[in-house]
Each structure stands twice: as structure tokens, then as C-alpha cells.
ROTORFI-644514 format. One line per field, with one value per residue (C-alpha): residue in three letters; z, x, y. Coordinates in nm, 2 decimals. Each point is the difference from the previous one (the first is absolute). Last residue first. Layout:
N
residuo (Ala_...)
w (Z_...)
u (X_...)
v (Y_...)
REM end
This chain:
305
residuo (Ala_Phe_Leu_Arg_Ala_Gly_Arg_Gly_Arg_Leu_Ala_Arg_Phe_Cys_Asp_Thr_Ile_His_Leu_Ala_Leu_Ala_Asp_Ala_Met_Pro_Gly_Ala_Gly_Val_Arg_Arg_Met_Leu_Gln_Val_Asp_Tyr_Ser_Gly_Leu_Pro_Pro_Leu_Gly_Thr_Ser_Glu_Asp_Leu_Cys_Val_Leu_Pro_Pro_Glu_Val_Val_Ser_Leu_Pro_Leu_Pro_Ala_Ile_Ala_Leu_Asp_Ala_Arg_Val_Ala_Ala_Ile_Gln_Gly_Gln_Cys_Phe_Glu_Ser_Ser_Tyr_Ser_Ile_Arg_Tyr_Ser_Val_Gly_Ala_Ala_Asp_Leu_Ala_Ala_Leu_Ala_Arg_Gly_Arg_Trp_Ser_Cys_Gly_His_Asp_Ala_Leu_Ala_Leu_Pro_Leu_Pro_Ser_His_Gly_Gln_Ala_Arg_Gly_His_Arg_Leu_Gly_Val_Trp_Val_Leu_Pro_Glu_Thr_His_Val_Ile_Glu_Met_Arg_Glu_Thr_His_Gly_Asp_Asp_Cys_Ser_Val_Leu_Val_Leu_Asp_Ile_Glu_Gly_Ala_Leu_Cys_Arg_Arg_Arg_Leu_Ala_Thr_Ser_Ser_Asp_Leu_Arg_Val_Asp_Val_Glu_Val_His_Pro_His_Thr_Arg_Ala_Phe_Arg_Ser_Leu_Leu_Glu_Pro_Ile_Ala_Val_Val_Gly_Ser_Asp_Phe_Pro_Ala_Gly_Phe_Arg_Val_Arg_Gly_Glu_Met_Pro_Pro_Leu_Lys_Phe_His_His_Met_Thr_Glu_Asp_Cys_Leu_Lys_Gln_Met_Arg_Arg_Ala_Tyr_Gly_Leu_Leu_Val_Glu_Gly_Asp_Gly_Thr_Leu_Thr_Val_Ser_Arg_Ala_Glu_Arg_Arg_Phe_Leu_Glu_Arg_Gly_Leu_Met_Glu_Glu_Leu_Lys_Lys_Val_Gln_Leu_Ser_Val_Ala_Ser_Pro_Thr_Arg_His_Val_Arg_Glu_Ala_Ala_Lys_Ser_Phe_Asn_Gly_Ser_Glu_Cys_Ile_Ala_Val_Phe_Thr_Gln_Leu_Leu_Asp_Phe_Asp_Leu_Arg_Ser_Pro_Ala_Ala_Val_Ala_Thr_Leu_Pro_Asp_Leu_Gln_Asn_Met)
w (0.86_0.12_0.04_0.21_0.02_0.32_-0.19_0.10_-0.08_-0.34_-0.07_0.11_-0.21_-0.30_0.05_0.02_-0.32_-0.19_0.06_-0.11_-0.33_-0.08_0.09_-0.22_-0.29_0.07_-0.04_0.13_0.00_0.27_0.05_0.28_0.32_0.21_0.34_0.19_0.36_0.28_0.35_0.33_0.02_0.36_0.15_0.04_0.34_-0.05_0.23_-0.26_-0.23_-0.28_-0.25_-0.13_-0.32_-0.04_-0.05_-0.13_0.04_-0.33_0.10_0.30_-0.24_0.03_0.22_-0.03_0.21_-0.11_-0.10_0.12_-0.35_0.00_0.10_-0.30_-0.24_0.14_-0.07_-0.35_-0.05_0.12_-0.34_-0.05_0.22_0.28_0.23_0.31_0.12_0.35_0.32_0.35_0.17_0.16_-0.01_-0.22_-0.23_-0.03_-0.08_-0.26_-0.16_-0.03_-0.13_-0.27_-0.12_0.00_-0.19_-0.28_-0.15_0.04_-0.08_0.22_0.31_0.15_0.34_0.23_0.36_0.14_0.20_-0.08_0.17_-0.28_-0.24_0.22_-0.14_0.20_-0.26_-0.26_0.04_-0.10_0.16_-0.07_-0.22_0.06_-0.31_-0.15_-0.35_-0.25_0.12_-0.26_-0.13_-0.25_0.17_0.32_-0.03_0.33_-0.12_0.18_-0.29_-0.04_-0.36_-0.23_-0.33_-0.26_-0.33_-0.06_-0.19_0.11_0.17_0.34_-0.08_-0.09_0.33_0.20_-0.18_0.06_0.37_0.04_-0.18_-0.34_-0.17_-0.30_-0.12_-0.33_0.03_-0.34_0.02_-0.23_0.27_0.25_0.26_-0.03_-0.07_0.31_0.22_-0.14_0.04_0.36_0.08_-0.16_0.18_0.35_0.04_-0.08_0.09_0.13_-0.05_-0.31_0.07_-0.22_-0.32_-0.23_-0.34_-0.15_-0.37_-0.23_-0.02_0.24_0.05_0.23_0.37_0.27_-0.19_0.01_0.33_0.16_-0.13_0.12_0.34_0.02_-0.12_0.28_0.26_-0.11_0.03_0.34_0.12_-0.13_0.19_0.31_-0.01_0.03_0.29_0.18_-0.04_0.17_0.28_-0.03_0.30_0.18_0.22_0.33_0.24_-0.25_-0.24_-0.23_-0.34_-0.29_0.16_-0.28_-0.12_-0.30_0.02_0.38_0.01_-0.23_0.21_0.32_-0.17_-0.12_0.35_0.15_-0.26_0.10_0.36_-0.09_-0.17_-0.38_-0.23_-0.16_0.11_0.34_0.07_-0.09_0.27_0.26_-0.12_0.05_-0.20_-0.26_-0.31_0.11_0.13_-0.33_-0.20_0.19_-0.05_-0.37_0.00_0.17_-0.27_-0.26_0.13_-0.09_-0.21_0.08_0.30_0.32_0.08_-0.04_0.20_0.28_0.01_0.03_0.33_0.01_-0.06_0.16_0.35)
u (1.81_-0.12_-0.33_-0.16_-0.37_-0.15_-0.32_0.02_0.37_-0.08_-0.26_0.23_0.28_-0.23_-0.14_0.35_0.11_-0.32_0.04_0.37_-0.11_-0.22_0.27_0.25_-0.25_-0.05_0.36_0.34_0.12_0.26_0.01_-0.21_0.09_-0.22_0.13_-0.01_0.07_0.18_-0.10_0.19_0.30_-0.01_0.32_0.06_0.05_-0.23_-0.26_-0.01_-0.22_0.10_-0.29_-0.06_0.05_-0.14_-0.26_-0.07_0.20_0.03_-0.24_0.21_0.27_0.34_0.32_0.15_0.11_0.25_0.07_-0.33_-0.08_-0.32_0.22_0.23_-0.29_-0.16_0.31_0.01_-0.37_0.09_0.16_0.33_0.16_0.26_0.08_0.21_0.06_0.15_-0.14_0.09_-0.27_0.11_-0.34_0.11_0.18_-0.30_-0.23_0.24_0.03_-0.38_-0.06_0.26_-0.12_-0.37_0.08_0.16_0.31_0.23_-0.18_-0.28_0.10_0.01_0.17_0.18_0.03_0.35_-0.10_-0.27_-0.34_-0.19_0.12_-0.15_-0.35_-0.32_-0.19_0.25_0.10_-0.11_0.10_-0.26_-0.06_-0.35_-0.19_-0.08_-0.15_-0.07_0.25_0.04_0.35_0.05_0.33_0.06_0.36_0.15_0.12_-0.26_-0.10_-0.35_-0.08_-0.30_0.06_-0.18_0.10_0.33_0.30_-0.02_0.34_-0.17_-0.21_0.30_0.18_-0.31_-0.03_0.37_-0.02_-0.33_0.16_-0.15_-0.32_-0.12_-0.37_-0.10_-0.37_-0.18_-0.30_-0.30_-0.19_0.00_-0.27_0.01_0.38_0.06_-0.19_0.20_0.33_-0.10_-0.08_0.31_0.22_-0.15_0.05_0.36_0.02_0.35_0.28_0.19_-0.07_-0.25_0.01_-0.27_0.03_-0.32_-0.10_-0.25_-0.37_-0.23_-0.37_-0.07_0.05_-0.27_-0.24_0.19_0.17_-0.33_-0.15_0.31_-0.03_-0.38_0.08_0.26_-0.23_-0.28_0.24_0.11_-0.36_-0.09_0.29_-0.07_-0.37_0.10_0.23_-0.27_-0.24_0.25_0.04_0.28_0.21_-0.01_0.25_0.05_-0.23_-0.16_-0.29_-0.07_-0.07_-0.24_-0.33_-0.25_-0.33_0.18_-0.15_-0.01_0.37_0.08_-0.20_0.18_0.34_-0.09_-0.11_0.33_0.19_-0.19_0.08_0.37_-0.01_0.05_0.29_0.00_0.35_-0.03_-0.33_0.17_0.26_-0.27_-0.22_0.26_0.22_0.13_-0.06_-0.34_-0.12_0.10_-0.18_-0.32_0.04_0.03_-0.30_-0.21_0.09_-0.09_-0.36_-0.14_-0.30_-0.32_-0.09_-0.08_-0.36_0.06_0.32_-0.18_-0.27_0.28_0.11_0.37_0.21_0.30_-0.05)
v (-2.74_0.34_0.17_-0.27_0.09_0.14_0.08_0.37_0.01_-0.14_0.27_0.28_-0.14_-0.01_0.35_0.15_-0.19_0.08_0.37_-0.02_-0.17_0.30_0.25_-0.20_0.03_0.37_0.11_-0.10_0.36_-0.07_-0.37_-0.13_-0.18_-0.23_-0.11_-0.32_0.08_-0.18_-0.09_-0.05_-0.23_-0.11_-0.13_-0.38_-0.14_-0.30_0.16_0.28_-0.20_-0.24_-0.02_-0.35_-0.19_-0.35_0.13_0.35_0.32_0.18_0.28_0.11_0.14_-0.16_0.01_-0.35_-0.30_-0.25_-0.36_-0.14_-0.13_0.21_0.30_-0.05_-0.04_0.31_0.21_-0.13_0.08_0.35_0.05_0.18_-0.26_-0.01_-0.30_-0.06_0.36_-0.04_0.13_0.12_0.20_0.33_0.15_0.30_-0.24_-0.22_0.29_0.14_-0.34_-0.04_0.35_-0.03_-0.34_0.10_0.33_-0.20_0.17_-0.30_-0.33_-0.15_-0.18_-0.35_0.03_-0.24_0.13_-0.03_-0.18_-0.26_0.00_0.16_-0.28_-0.28_-0.02_-0.08_0.20_0.13_0.36_0.35_0.33_0.26_0.30_0.15_0.13_0.33_0.04_0.28_0.26_0.27_0.11_0.29_0.08_-0.20_-0.10_-0.10_-0.34_-0.21_-0.22_-0.15_0.10_-0.02_0.17_0.22_0.16_-0.20_0.12_0.36_0.00_0.05_-0.30_-0.20_0.09_-0.09_-0.33_-0.08_0.06_-0.19_-0.30_-0.10_-0.12_0.19_0.00_0.17_0.08_0.05_0.23_-0.08_-0.20_0.28_-0.08_-0.38_-0.01_0.21_-0.25_-0.30_0.19_0.08_-0.36_-0.14_0.26_-0.04_-0.38_-0.03_0.37_0.02_-0.25_0.12_0.36_0.18_0.21_0.14_0.15_0.14_-0.05_0.16_0.05_0.18_0.06_0.30_-0.03_-0.01_-0.22_-0.33_0.07_0.07_-0.33_-0.19_0.14_-0.08_-0.36_-0.04_0.15_-0.24_-0.30_0.12_0.03_-0.35_-0.16_0.20_-0.10_-0.37_0.07_0.20_-0.29_-0.22_0.25_0.25_0.12_0.33_0.17_0.17_-0.18_-0.24_0.03_-0.30_0.15_-0.05_-0.09_-0.08_0.14_0.16_0.35_-0.02_-0.10_0.29_0.25_-0.12_0.03_0.36_0.09_-0.13_0.21_0.31_-0.07_-0.03_0.34_0.01_0.07_-0.35_-0.08_0.17_-0.19_-0.32_0.06_0.06_-0.30_-0.27_-0.24_0.24_-0.23_-0.13_0.34_0.17_-0.28_0.08_0.37_-0.06_-0.23_0.27_0.25_-0.26_-0.01_-0.35_-0.03_-0.20_0.22_-0.19_-0.10_-0.37_0.03_0.18_-0.27_-0.26_0.17_-0.02_-0.31_-0.15_0.12)
REM end
């Protein structure tokens, strides 16, 4: 069924209920009604009724129901694009009126390789809601950024280091860390295993080496780089494999699963850290950062270069 009764569509209200759209987006992002119900704080039956009402309002079927999940119809995909644009506009509206007008400067830091997509979008959004605030962006390693934030040199930083320090940290993104190789490549079959790693201090490097040591896998560090683009270049040349975020994997790169004898790496967190007494401008930018990462996760966007 691609369309509901056209008479129903004619009789439908001319304005969409934003609450119904929020539930619709929650279903799309979680993959089923039960998880969406938890996110919107409703019962699964109430969520089902909301979807039915939305479909009746639009005169279109939005989901294909399966045993334990749902998939979007073509009309559902179209509506999802509109719904996310409406959510984004609503968020920006709330940001604009929630905080008083501000002027001044906020200092923001991010790792070299994180936020290639996220940072431009969040800066654009922040500029629209706080046009008189200057954002001073610094790129550095996670370890250096955390140290500079503690020293009061930067107001707000994104970090992904596992150094045991959790003061003033807020998790804004979680992503699987995977072994990455070249499709049909030979590097993963070599012994000792050639690795392309980030520089010392990177959580990806430490986690990968610890996992290989625990699994008894022989390896050698063939390449090191402060940028993950350097690791990716070595992998694309089939000179090594690398531990990298799932979001960087696109042809000709592939994930190397446990059938290759490689140990799992789990997930890693991107955390937001604030300087003590950073002030309202940093608070406003922090709201945009969390919203931006959430929106990018929902769209399945690549968050890293």
C-alpha cells in the first residue's frame, strides 16, 4: 500500500503536528517503535497511534512493518528530510530566544581529525544565533587540548583521549573503533602485522596495541601520523592496516572482522570539556555542539575526515 484513502487525505488537517514529527524521527533513528517510545517517553501503543494519525493526516504510508523493525517507504524518506529540517529550525529558534544577546569571544578547540563535517556545521549554526560572538578555533591533539583547557587557555574543547581524567567531561558522541584495511588487500595477511597508527597519546593507538598484545598477535608499527588521513593513505596503499572510527570506512576501505584473527576494539567516546568559569558564551556554543553531533548521527553523516 503506497497511498491511503484519498478522501482521508483531503479531510486531513492542513498543518502538521510537530509532536507527531518528533516521534516519527525517533522511530527512524532508533529503528523500531519500542526504542522510539523510550526516547519520546510514551508507550509503544501510543507511538503506534501517533504514526497512524500522521499517516492519516498525510494520506501516505510511511513505514514498512517487519518482525522486529521498521523501514521507511519512499514517502517516509521524503517526510524524514522535511522533519529534520523542521527540527533544526526549531532548535535554532530555541537557542536564539533561550539565551540573551551576547557579544565577545569564545575559544574552542578540537582534535586535528575530528569534526571535519561537524565543526563547519556547528560554527554556521552558532553564527546564525550569536552573530556578534567571535569563535577562536584551535586544532591540536586531544591530550594537548585537555591540558590547555585545564590551564584556562581554551574555553571549550572536544577530546577523545582515554587518560583517566573525567573532570568537566560530557560525552557528545560514541562510535565503534574498527580495524580498517584495503579491499582485497594483502597487508592484513602479513606477519608481523603492519600497522598505521596515530601518534603517541591517541586513545585509538593505545587501545589497538593493548588489544593485540592481549590476543597474542605479532605486529610492527610501520607508519605513525598525527592525522588520521596519514593512516588512511597507508591503508589505501595496502602498506598497513589501521584502527579507525567506523565513519571513515568507505570504498576501497573495508572493516576487517574477527574472522581475520584481529581482536575487537569496542567503541570510543568524543567528550566535551569546559574551562572552569567559561561563561554563558561557552554554554551557548556547548548546546550547539551537542545538538550538532546528535543531528549528524541521525543523518548517518561521516564525522571524521
